[in-house]
C-alpha positions in Angstrom: -7.4 -13.8 4.1 -5.3 -16.6 2.5 -2.0 -15.9 0.8 -3.4 -16.7 -2.7 -6.2 -14.2 -2.3 -3.8 -11.4 -1.2 -1.6 -12.1 -4.2 -4.6 -12.1 -6.5 -5.8 -8.8 -5.1 -2.4 -7.2 -5.5 -2.2 -8.5 -9.1 -5.5 -7.0 -9.9 -4.4 -3.6 -8.4 -1.2 -3.8 -10.5 -3.2 -4.6 -13.6 -5.4 -1.5 -12.9 -2.3 0.6 -12.5 -0.9 -0.8 -15.8 -4.1 0.2 -17.5 -3.7 3.8 -16.1 -0.1 3.8 -17.4 -1.4 2.8 -20.8 -4.0 5.6 -20.7 -1.3 8.1 -19.8 0.8 6.8 -22.7 -2.1 7.3 -25.0 -2.6 10.8 -23.8 1.1 11.6 -24.1 1.1 10.3 -27.7 -2.1 12.1 -28.8 -1.4 15.5 -27.3 1.4 17.8 -28.4 2.4 18.4 -24.8 5.9 17.2 -23.9 5.8 14.7 -21.0 8.8 13.6 -19.1 8.6 9.9 -20.0 6.8 10.3 -23.4 4.5 7.9 -25.0 7.1 5.1 -25.3 8.0 5.3 -21.6 4.5 5.1 -20.3 3.6 2.2 -22.6 6.8 0.3 -21.7 6.0 0.9 -18.0 2.5 -0.3 -18.4 3.6 -3.4 -20.3 6.1 -4.3 -17.6 3.6 -3.8 -14.9 1.1 -5.9 -16.8 3.6 -8.8 -17.0 4.3 -8.5 -13.3 0.6 -8.6 -12.6 0.1 -11.6 -14.8 2.9 -13.5 -13.0 1.5 -12.5 -9.6 -2.0 -13.6 -10.6 -0.7 -17.0 -11.7 1.3 -17.4 -8.5 -1.7 -16.4 -6.4 -3.9 -19.0 -8.2 -1.3 -21.7 -7.6 -0.9 -20.7 -4.0 -4.7 -20.9 -3.5 -4.8 -24.3 -5.1 -2.3 -25.8 -2.7 -4.2 -25.0 0.5 
C-alpha cells in the first residue's frame, strides 16, 4: 500500500471519529445528563479532528500524485 493511500485511509478514519464526536456532542446538548466535556467540548474536539482529517486527506492526495 502506497503512502498516499495509508494517509487517505487514516484521514477517513479520523473523519468518522470526528462524526462520532459530533454525535456525542449532540447527545450531550439534547439530554439533561451532565457529561464531563459537555456539548461544547465534544463539538470542539470533533471540529479539530475534522480539520486534522482534512489536512491529512489533502496530504495523502498530494503524496499519491507524486508517485
